[in-house]
C-alpha positions, 0 to 999 in steps of 0.5 A: 762412742766408747767401743765403735766410735768410728763405726757409729759415726759412719752409720750416723752419717749413713742415717742422716744422709737420707734426707740430704740424698733425697734432695741432692743425690751424691755423684759417683766418686769417679766424677770428682764432685762432692757434697755441697758445703751447705749439705755437709753442714746440715749433715754435720748438725744432725750427727752433732745433735745426737752426740750432744745427747751422748752421756760421754759429752762434757761441757767444760768451759776451761777445756773447751776454751783452750782447745778452741784457742788452738783450733782458731790459730790453725784456722788462721794459718789455713786461711793465710796458706789458702787451704781453707776456701772462703765458702767452707770457712763461712759455712762450716761451724768450726766447733769442738765437741769434748767427750769424757772417753778415756781412749786416745782419739779425735775425729772430724765430722761433716760441717766443721765439727771436731771431736776430741776425747779427754783421753787424748788431751790427758796424754799430751805433754805440750800444746804442740802435740795437741795442736798436731792432732787438731791440725790433722783433723782440720786438714781432713775437713779443709780437704773435703775428705769427709764428703769424699768418704760419704760418697764412697760409702754411698756406693756400698750396698744397702745391706752393709749400710743397714748393718752399720746402722743397726750397730749405731742404734745398739751402741749405747745399750750393748757394745758387745752386741754392736760388734756382732751386728757390724762385723760381717758388714765391716769385713766386706768393705774394710779393705777398700775403706782402709786403703781410701782412708790411708791415702787421706791420712797421709794427706792430712798429715802433710797438710796439717804439718804445714799449718803448724809453724804459721799458726805458732806451733812447733812442728815437732809436736807431730813427732812427739804425738805419734810417738805417744800414740805408738807407745799407747797402741803397743801397751793397750793393743785391745781395739780401744785406740781408734785413732790408729786403726784406719791410719798408716803405721805410726812408725811410717808417719813418724819417719815422714814427719821427722824427714820434714823437720829441718836438721837441727830443729828436731828437739821437742819443746818443753812442757808449759805450765798452762798445758800441764794443768790442762792435761791434768784437768782432762785426766781427772774429768775423764772419770778414771775411777776411785783408785786413779783419783786416790793415786793422784791425791797421794802423788804430791806426798811421794818421795822425790816430788819436790825435785820434779819440774815446776809444771809436773808438780803443779799438774800433780797438785792440781790433779790432787785438788780436782780428785779430792773434789770429785771424791767430795773431800773438801778439806783435801781439795783446799789443802792441795789448792793452797799448796798449788798457790 
């Protein structure tokens, strides 16, 4: 999940497909049929069991409850709009998996599972920005993009799937070796995958945008999130931002979302105290290292701190308390907590 999360997940899907395909062979993409909902759920459960064993998986009830609450609101909007079929609604899990990974990434898995990296939560400024990512990933699931992608993968040669499978098995031990194993196989199918994926990404953007307002979120969150992703990619273009890799150019996506917002409603929503605290928690729990923890502890003592907006000050004090706790500094944690109160 650290270096080749998308490749690993596809490879795990290829591995898990073996028993499913033995029972019900996948049709060709041209006839328009897909995996059944039950088969996709079983496939998702196999992948999720592997991800639960990943050392990066984190079971934090505070973050999980917050993200799950956003997802449930979006699911309600999808039901009301008719984009979530009763069969998929009933059979899929609609569960969130959190990873300590500091990369800015989220992904949809078969069967209604969504993965979210703490790096993405920590980057967001508002609940609406986080909701825009979940709405996008949810739309991948409701539009059956995953089963269509698996169908497309099934049309590739066994040699290519084998290379990706070897990459998945090596990922947790040697990421550099993983890249060497899969690069040859990836190169041969990359363009077809990207073209297929980009079409689905545009559809997920449009469908996700339509869920925002009915679910109680500001659609401007899409523009704000894309802007952050663009900046992150520009500053950190080292291959570690998988959310952007198979997606349309972010400038194109920003322009599309801006065009959909009615005139006079493009102003971004201000940060809320609740989300500021959640984002701070995600940044600290992502285990950024001792140096970053010490910087957060020192931030409340910086010049001009008292003049910062309340959400910003509260987030800094909360991060200082959590960081002190991570460094086993009980006195520092209590002092930051008292200042936060």
